[in-house]
LUMPAVEX-570046 format. One record per residue (C-alpha): residue number from 1; x, y, z; chain. Coordinates in steps of 0.05 Angstrom, whole numbers, m for minus. Layout:
REM residues N
REC num     c1     c2     c3 chaine
REC NUM      X      Y      Z      A
...
REM end
This chain:
REM residues 431
REC num     c1     c2     c3 chaine
REC   1   3086   2989   1282      A
REC   2   3084   2932   1339      A
REC   3   3074   2961   1410      A
REC   4   3090   2894   1446      A
REC   5   3144   2847   1424      A
REC   6   3141   2776   1444      A
REC   7   3213   2761   1430      A
REC   8   3277   2797   1431      A
REC   9   3329   2743   1392      A
REC  10   3320   2725   1322      A
REC  11   3369   2673   1296      A
REC  12   3368   2678   1218      A
REC  13   3393   2614   1182      A
REC  14   3420   2626   1102      A
REC  15   3460   2594   1055      A
REC  16   3497   2663   1050      A
REC  17   3494   2734   1065      A
REC  18   3512   2770   1005      A
REC  19   3502   2713    950      A
REC  20   3437   2704    914      A
REC  21   3379   2743    916      A
REC  22   3342   2698    968      A
REC  23   3411   2706   1011      A
REC  24   3415   2780   1005      A
REC  25   3334   2787   1021      A
REC  26   3350   2753   1087      A
REC  27   3406   2792   1103      A
REC  28   3362   2860   1084      A
REC  29   3319   2834   1137      A
REC  30   3374   2821   1190      A
REC  31   3404   2889   1180      A
REC  32   3341   2918   1188      A
REC  33   3321   2876   1250      A
REC  34   3384   2902   1285      A
REC  35   3368   2973   1264      A
REC  36   3303   2966   1306      A
REC  37   3335   2944   1365      A
REC  38   3323   2871   1359      A
REC  39   3385   2821   1371      A
REC  40   3388   2786   1303      A
REC  41   3441   2743   1283      A
REC  42   3453   2699   1221      A
REC  43   3488   2629   1211      A
REC  44   3517   2626   1140      A
REC  45   3551   2568   1097      A
REC  46   3586   2618   1054      A
REC  47   3598   2694   1089      A
REC  48   3619   2745   1046      A
REC  49   3605   2812   1085      A
REC  50   3655   2837   1138      A
REC  51   3590   2839   1184      A
REC  52   3614   2811   1260      A
REC  53   3536   2790   1266      A
REC  54   3533   2744   1210      A
REC  55   3570   2681   1233      A
REC  56   3608   2628   1190      A
REC  57   3580   2558   1198      A
REC  58   3627   2504   1217      A
REC  59   3636   2447   1163      A
REC  60   3668   2398   1206      A
REC  61   3597   2357   1213      A
REC  62   3600   2336   1143      A
REC  63   3666   2297   1151      A
REC  64   3634   2266   1218      A
REC  65   3574   2250   1181      A
REC  66   3609   2211   1120      A
REC  67   3649   2178   1168      A
REC  68   3583   2151   1217      A
REC  69   3551   2138   1152      A
REC  70   3599   2095   1128      A
REC  71   3609   2060   1200      A
REC  72   3538   2050   1197      A
REC  73   3524   2087   1263      A
REC  74   3484   2144   1236      A
REC  75   3407   2138   1254      A
REC  76   3395   2157   1177      A
REC  77   3330   2105   1156      A
REC  78   3340   2119   1076      A
REC  79   3417   2126   1067      A
REC  80   3423   2057   1048      A
REC  81   3370   2062   1002      A
REC  82   3405   2123    971      A
REC  83   3468   2079    970      A
REC  84   3439   2039    929      A
REC  85   3414   2091    880      A
REC  86   3479   2117    875      A
REC  87   3501   2049    852      A
REC  88   3447   2051    803      A
REC  89   3467   2114    775      A
REC  90   3544   2092    770      A
REC  91   3562   2147    820      A
REC  92   3617   2144    871      A
REC  93   3608   2167    944      A
REC  94   3629   2237    932      A
REC  95   3589   2243    867      A
REC  96   3528   2218    906      A
REC  97   3542   2266    966      A
REC  98   3549   2323    921      A
REC  99   3495   2303    875      A
REC 100   3447   2362    865      A
REC 101   3392   2307    856      A
REC 102   3404   2289    932      A
REC 103   3414   2365    948      A
REC 104   3352   2396    923      A
REC 105   3310   2353    968      A
REC 106   3342   2368   1031      A
REC 107   3355   2301   1055      A
REC 108   3428   2315   1079      A
REC 109   3446   2315   1153      A
REC 110   3474   2381   1173      A
REC 111   3479   2375   1251      A
REC 112   3458   2439   1263      A
REC 113   3437   2436   1331      A
REC 114   3493   2486   1357      A
REC 115   3446   2535   1343      A
REC 116   3406   2522   1412      A
REC 117   3471   2557   1445      A
REC 118   3436   2626   1422      A
REC 119   3370   2607   1454      A
REC 120   3332   2644   1401      A
REC 121   3260   2665   1402      A
REC 122   3257   2649   1331      A
REC 123   3297   2615   1283      A
REC 124   3285   2637   1213      A
REC 125   3308   2587   1164      A
REC 126   3320   2640   1102      A
REC 127   3336   2588   1051      A
REC 128   3314   2551    985      A
REC 129   3319   2482    964      A
REC 130   3384   2453    943      A
REC 131   3409   2476   1007      A
REC 132   3471   2444   1048      A
REC 133   3458   2494   1110      A
REC 134   3405   2443   1140      A
REC 135   3371   2377   1134      A
REC 136   3295   2375   1148      A
REC 137   3301   2329   1207      A
REC 138   3336   2395   1237      A
REC 139   3281   2438   1227      A
REC 140   3234   2385   1263      A
REC 141   3279   2381   1325      A
REC 142   3292   2456   1327      A
REC 143   3215   2474   1321      A
REC 144   3205   2444   1386      A
REC 145   3262   2491   1417      A
REC 146   3239   2551   1382      A
REC 147   3189   2588   1337      A
REC 148   3210   2563   1268      A
REC 149   3192   2608   1214      A
REC 150   3213   2581   1140      A
REC 151   3218   2629   1082      A
REC 152   3195   2599   1023      A
REC 153   3241   2636    958      A
REC 154   3218   2573    913      A
REC 155   3186   2513    923      A
REC 156   3248   2463    922      A
REC 157   3223   2448    996      A
REC 158   3165   2423    970      A
REC 159   3186   2398    904      A
REC 160   3168   2318    880      A
REC 161   3222   2275    836      A
REC 162   3225   2304    768      A
REC 163   3189   2269    711      A
REC 164   3255   2231    690      A
REC 165   3271   2210    760      A
REC 166   3240   2144    768      A
REC 167   3277   2107    827      A
REC 168   3237   2084    883      A
REC 169   3291   2103    927      A
REC 170   3286   2185    913      A
REC 171   3208   2177    922      A
REC 172   3219   2143    992      A
REC 173   3269   2208   1006      A
REC 174   3208   2253    982      A
REC 175   3164   2220   1028      A
REC 176   3207   2223   1089      A
REC 177   3208   2297   1074      A
REC 178   3141   2307   1072      A
REC 179   3128   2271   1134      A
REC 180   3184   2307   1173      A
REC 181   3150   2368   1150      A
REC 182   3081   2352   1172      A
REC 183   3110   2330   1244      A
REC 184   3140   2393   1253      A
REC 185   3121   2457   1276      A
REC 186   3135   2504   1217      A
REC 187   3107   2572   1196      A
REC 188   3116   2583   1127      A
REC 189   3122   2659   1095      A
REC 190   3117   2664   1019      A
REC 191   3146   2721    995      A
REC 192   3105   2731    931      A
REC 193   3032   2720    910      A
REC 194   3057   2667    861      A
REC 195   3095   2622    906      A
REC 196   3042   2629    957      A
REC 197   2988   2604    911      A
REC 198   3026   2549    889      A
REC 199   3036   2529    964      A
REC 200   2966   2523    971      A
REC 201   2962   2469    910      A
REC 202   3010   2424    951      A
REC 203   2967   2372    985      A
REC 204   3024   2341   1029      A
REC 205   3029   2409   1066      A
REC 206   2958   2432   1060      A
REC 207   2942   2457   1131      A
REC 208   3009   2483   1142      A
REC 209   3004   2557   1169      A
REC 210   3031   2607   1114      A
REC 211   3035   2678   1111      A
REC 212   3049   2730   1055      A
REC 213   3103   2782   1066      A
REC 214   3139   2812    993      A
REC 215   3208   2820    981      A
REC 216   3237   2891   1001      A
REC 217   3302   2926   1005      A
REC 218   3343   2982   1026      A
REC 219   3314   3034    982      A
REC 220   3355   3089   1016      A
REC 221   3412   3054    999      A
REC 222   3393   3029    917      A
REC 223   3380   3103    888      A
REC 224   3407   3134    830      A
REC 225   3474   3168    829      A
REC 226   3494   3227    785      A
REC 227   3486   3194    714      A
REC 228   3535   3246    678      A
REC 229   3590   3239    731      A
REC 230   3583   3168    730      A
REC 231   3592   3153    664      A
REC 232   3652   3202    660      A
REC 233   3680   3156    708      A
REC 234   3671   3089    672      A
REC 235   3686   3124    604      A
REC 236   3616   3119    574      A
REC 237   3596   3174    530      A
REC 238   3531   3212    543      A
REC 239   3500   3197    481      A
REC 240   3503   3115    489      A
REC 241   3441   3084    502      A
REC 242   3462   3037    564      A
REC 243   3420   2973    579      A
REC 244   3440   2934    639      A
REC 245   3418   2862    663      A
REC 246   3442   2822    724      A
REC 247   3440   2751    759      A
REC 248   3492   2703    792      A
REC 249   3527   2665    742      A
REC 250   3479   2702    689      A
REC 251   3511   2668    630      A
REC 252   3512   2601    649      A
REC 253   3442   2600    690      A
REC 254   3397   2571    644      A
REC 255   3340   2597    687      A
REC 256   3361   2674    664      A
REC 257   3356   2659    598      A
REC 258   3407   2705    572      A
REC 259   3407   2683    503      A
REC 260   3341   2716    490      A
REC 261   3372   2779    510      A
REC 262   3432   2769    472      A
REC 263   3396   2755    402      A
REC 264   3355   2813    414      A
REC 265   3408   2854    431      A
REC 266   3450   2834    367      A
REC 267   3393   2849    322      A
REC 268   3394   2919    353      A
REC 269   3470   2925    341      A
REC 270   3460   2902    260      A
REC 271   3417   2968    258      A
REC 272   3433   3024    319      A
REC 273   3512   3045    335      A
REC 274   3502   3078    403      A
REC 275   3481   3021    447      A
REC 276   3517   2988    499      A
REC 277   3498   2929    546      A
REC 278   3531   2918    615      A
REC 279   3520   2851    642      A
REC 280   3528   2839    718      A
REC 281   3542   2774    743      A
REC 282   3606   2749    703      A
REC 283   3668   2779    680      A
REC 284   3685   2739    613      A
REC 285   3642   2715    556      A
REC 286   3651   2684    490      A
REC 287   3591   2703    468      A
REC 288   3600   2773    437      A
REC 289   3634   2769    371      A
REC 290   3696   2808    348      A
REC 291   3652   2858    316      A
REC 292   3610   2878    373      A
REC 293   3661   2864    430      A
REC 294   3658   2936    449      A
REC 295   3584   2936    455      A
REC 296   3591   2893    516      A
REC 297   3615   2907    590      A
REC 298   3614   2841    627      A
REC 299   3631   2849    705      A
REC 300   3614   2827    776      A
REC 301   3621   2879    825      A
REC 302   3602   2850    900      A
REC 303   3521   2855    917      A
REC 304   3498   2919    947      A
REC 305   3567   2952    937      A
REC 306   3572   3024    906      A
REC 307   3599   2997    845      A
REC 308   3542   2957    826      A
REC 309   3491   3018    845      A
REC 310   3536   3057    800      A
REC 311   3525   3010    740      A
REC 312   3443   3018    761      A
REC 313   3455   3089    763      A
REC 314   3486   3103    688      A
REC 315   3439   3058    655      A
REC 316   3377   3074    611      A
REC 317   3335   3012    620      A
REC 318   3339   2949    657      A
REC 319   3320   2877    629      A
REC 320   3299   2813    657      A
REC 321   3298   2756    606      A
REC 322   3283   2699    660      A
REC 323   3252   2637    639      A
REC 324   3227   2629    714      A
REC 325   3225   2678    768      A
REC 326   3207   2674    847      A
REC 327   3210   2745    851      A
REC 328   3272   2784    821      A
REC 329   3306   2825    870      A
REC 330   3350   2851    818      A
REC 331   3293   2884    790      A
REC 332   3275   2913    851      A
REC 333   3340   2946    862      A
REC 334   3328   2969    785      A
REC 335   3258   3000    798      A
REC 336   3292   3035    862      A
REC 337   3343   3065    830      A
REC 338   3292   3093    780      A
REC 339   3301   3048    720      A
REC 340   3246   3024    677      A
REC 341   3245   2952    667      A
REC 342   3233   2905    612      A
REC 343   3223   2835    633      A
REC 344   3188   2761    618      A
REC 345   3121   2755    642      A
REC 346   3144   2690    682      A
REC 347   3134   2669    757      A
REC 348   3123   2732    804      A
REC 349   3153   2791    760      A
REC 350   3087   2814    739      A
REC 351   3077   2836    818      A
REC 352   3130   2878    809      A
REC 353   3120   2908    737      A
REC 354   3060   2948    729      A
REC 355   3058   2950    651      A
REC 356   3027   2911    587      A
REC 357   3040   2858    541      A
REC 358   3054   2898    469      A
REC 359   2990   2897    429      A
REC 360   2979   2908    361      A
REC 361   2990   2981    367      A
REC 362   3051   3021    354      A
REC 363   3044   3048    431      A
REC 364   3036   2998    481      A
REC 365   3015   3047    535      A
REC 366   2946   3088    528      A
REC 367   2956   3161    567      A
REC 368   2918   3126    627      A
REC 369   2963   3075    641      A
REC 370   3033   3098    622      A
REC 371   3020   3145    685      A
REC 372   3023   3087    731      A
REC 373   3065   3038    693      A
REC 374   3136   3021    709      A
REC 375   3161   2973    653      A
REC 376   3138   2928    598      A
REC 377   3128   2850    594      A
REC 378   3140   2803    541      A
REC 379   3131   2731    531      A
REC 380   3184   2693    559      A
REC 381   3241   2668    503      A
REC 382   3213   2716    450      A
REC 383   3273   2755    426      A
REC 384   3225   2790    369      A
REC 385   3182   2814    426      A
REC 386   3242   2836    468      A
REC 387   3271   2872    406      A
REC 388   3214   2913    394      A
REC 389   3207   2932    468      A
REC 390   3278   2958    474      A
REC 391   3266   2996    410      A
REC 392   3199   3029    433      A
REC 393   3234   3049    499      A
REC 394   3297   3079    455      A
REC 395   3246   3111    405      A
REC 396   3208   3148    465      A
REC 397   3249   3173    511      A
REC 398   3207   3214    541      A
REC 399   3162   3163    567      A
REC 400   3216   3118    582      A
REC 401   3231   3178    634      A
REC 402   3163   3177    666      A
REC 403   3167   3097    669      A
REC 404   3235   3109    710      A
REC 405   3202   3159    751      A
REC 406   3138   3116    769      A
REC 407   3192   3061    779      A
REC 408   3222   3097    835      A
REC 409   3159   3114    863      A
REC 410   3133   3037    869      A
REC 411   3195   3023    901      A
REC 412   3177   3072    955      A
REC 413   3109   3048    969      A
REC 414   3115   2980    957      A
REC 415   3194   2958    972      A
REC 416   3216   2988   1027      A
REC 417   3251   2943   1081      A
REC 418   3241   2999   1131      A
REC 419   3167   2982   1119      A
REC 420   3162   2912   1112      A
REC 421   3204   2896   1174      A
REC 422   3145   2916   1217      A
REC 423   3109   2860   1177      A
REC 424   3162   2810   1198      A
REC 425   3148   2834   1270      A
REC 426   3081   2821   1266      A
REC 427   3086   2756   1243      A
REC 428   3139   2736   1292      A
REC 429   3088   2756   1346      A
REC 430   3033   2722   1324      A
REC 431   3069   2658   1332      A
REM end
């Protein structure tokens, strides 16, 4: 624990407080800092909680920027070039302004200078690329007034144009972005080793200071409730094998690859009766056939709500079938609730799941490894492998329960926000 603090007031800038894993991670940090006596505040684009220390950002700056851009009075050196791009892409002004192509490279002015009224010692940008909460120039300017920390939840801020984008105008914007980063006093934090290692490979930012503090959650909140009682409340029979998965917009988000899980699950339903899949993140779906409609629950409870924790608590197994994950906060929540996890071996997921790819044996574990493992990893998009691992869990319930016990132990040791908050405090003090 840090004995001497060089700071007292932290301002966290985030897209939201409770929408999406990155925002929730920032809000977890915010709450923990305040619990430890620091003046932490959040400014967000999309406020969901009732927390008075979270402030909804004023959006009037957007209209002002549009007016100034049209009148030609805003000092935005590449706006003209982007305007040419818009015309080449046959986009009208509104389409151009809201284009994800532009958003994801963080070149939209956001007029964030009012944050200075808080006189923060630390300004912590807690957002990924494609954000409307800040412009890269805001970071540069604010870094000369306060210590600036930037959470790397993903690599969008460091991304280059996709291969299909050949417009020189976009490349100009990217070059401008890296120039601004290199001219700023930014202290990066990677929240997974995967992101950290990828950051080191970006030549445009080599030499920029970066630390590594893994994601964490409130393990005292995310812990299993009485399964029998909750199943009775939700009208789920005791003998049903319940699988759970969750993500924001899970059915439409291609990065979450719900299709692979869906196909593996349908195969199971042709062989087994007592299965139920709880899909958290969307309320409705046309994916399930009439034949199996009662084998699905589609729901969308509030993040960090008691309802969400009840769904974790009534489940036997958690599955994350993503194509890519820079961490996977839902996996952390599931582990903390004592659920064994089957997940694709992509991105940073192997940093949480201590398991093995299924080999050629009937048992994916030996006696030694299962006493440390908390789940299984499968190759992404491989519905057959996922099917086999689900069935292994179903047929080996005693071993599955051991994995669940290991999951909770791992969360206590590695994922507790009450421990990691001191790592943030030390990092802030080192600046």
